[in-house]
N, C-alpha and C positions, 0 to 999 in steps of 0.2 A: 574131372573134379569141380573145377573152375567154371564146368559151361561149354556147352559145344559154343569151338569158335575163339576160346580164352587158353592162348599159350600160356600163359604161369599168372599168377595173383594179382600181378601189378596191373596187368589189363581190364582187371574185371572192376579194382577197386578205383581205375580212372573212371572209367564210365558210371558207374555207381554213386561212388565220393568225392572225389575230385584231385588232381595232381598234390596238391597238400599232403594227402596222408599216403601218397608211395613215395618212398625214400632213391628207389633206384635210378631214378626218371629226374632231369632237370627239369627248370622252365623254358630251359634255351631247347634244349633236346623235344621236349614237348612242342614249342611254335616252329622248330624243324621239321617235324612230322605233321603238322596241321598246315605249311606252307607245301608240303609237298605233295599231301590227301588232301584237298583241301574237300572233297568227302564226307570224311570225318567228323567237320564242323557241322557240316549238313546234318550228315544222321546223328552227333553226340543234342541239337537243336529239336531233332525227331523223340529223342527219348524224352528229351524237358517234357515237350510238348505232350505224347503220350501222358508222361506222369501227371500232369495235372490234369487231364480229359480222365485218367480211373479215379482222382483224386476229388475232383468237382463235384463227384455226383450229379454229373450234367453230361449226356449220352452225343448231343447233335452234332458235335465237333467232330466225331468218330471214323463216319464217310469219307471228310475231306481228309484226315489222317490217312485212311487207309489208301486212298488215292494218291496222296505223296508220297505215302511207303512205295506204292507200285511201282510208280516214277523212276525208283531207285536202282531198278533190274538187275535186284540182288538174288541170287534165287532162294537166299533162306531166306531172307524179309519174304518172298512171292509165297513160299511155304505157310512162314507166319500168317501171312493175309490171309492168304484163302482160308486154315485153319479158322480164322477167326470168324469169314464170312459163312462158313458152315455153318455155324453157332451165333447166327447174328445177335438173336432174341436173348441169346443167355449171357454173355457178353454185355449185352447194354442194358438187364436185368442186374449185374456183377456190379456194371456200374453206378446204376440209380440208385438201390437199397443197401441196405445199411445192413443187413445181417448175410452171415452166411456160412457153410458148414465147415469152418474154421476146425472149429473143436472136435468134430468127428472126425475129422481127419486126422489131424494131432493123435488123437486115443490110437486112432489105427495103426498110425505111423510106429508108435510105442510098439504096439502087439507085434507088428514084422520087426521092427529090431530085435528086440527079445524072444522071440522064433528063431529069427537067424542067428544068435548069439547060439542058442542050445541046438539049432540043426542036428540031427541024428544020434543026439546022446540021453533025450529022454521022454518022457511019455508027456502026451495029451494032459494029463492030470496037474502033472507037473507045472509045464508050461501056464495052465491055467490059476492053480495056485502062484506062481512068481508073477503073471500081471496083476492078480487083484492084489499082489502084497506091495506091489508097488503102487499102488490107486491108492491103498490103507495111507503109506509111511507120504506119499505127495498130500491126501486132505488133511492129515495132521501135522504136516509142516508147513503149509499153506494158510 
């Protein structure tokens, strides 16, 4: 539910936002974890660096970052790096270029959600009408 490898929402928030947003762990407990597992500090720095690469619109540091991540020797990270390397040109274009297909993906996702809700209960014509009705209301209220 919170992403592969996350045990609960608190794990995800610490990586995504910050310790101040997590009420279930104290600063002392967090520092103890970092002392016990120093690789977490390095991983956190690598995540921040990747964020900077993505939003800087400059892809020159991507190869160096991928090599750094490979050095962690964590199987899940190796899989991630291999996935990026398979389509490295698309990843670099995604970093450099302003445009993306987010609008189309959002529309497709909305249709899939409506379809899942209606699964086995209604016809295609009703699905079509419901999607168009949702789109009409979105345009009317935005």
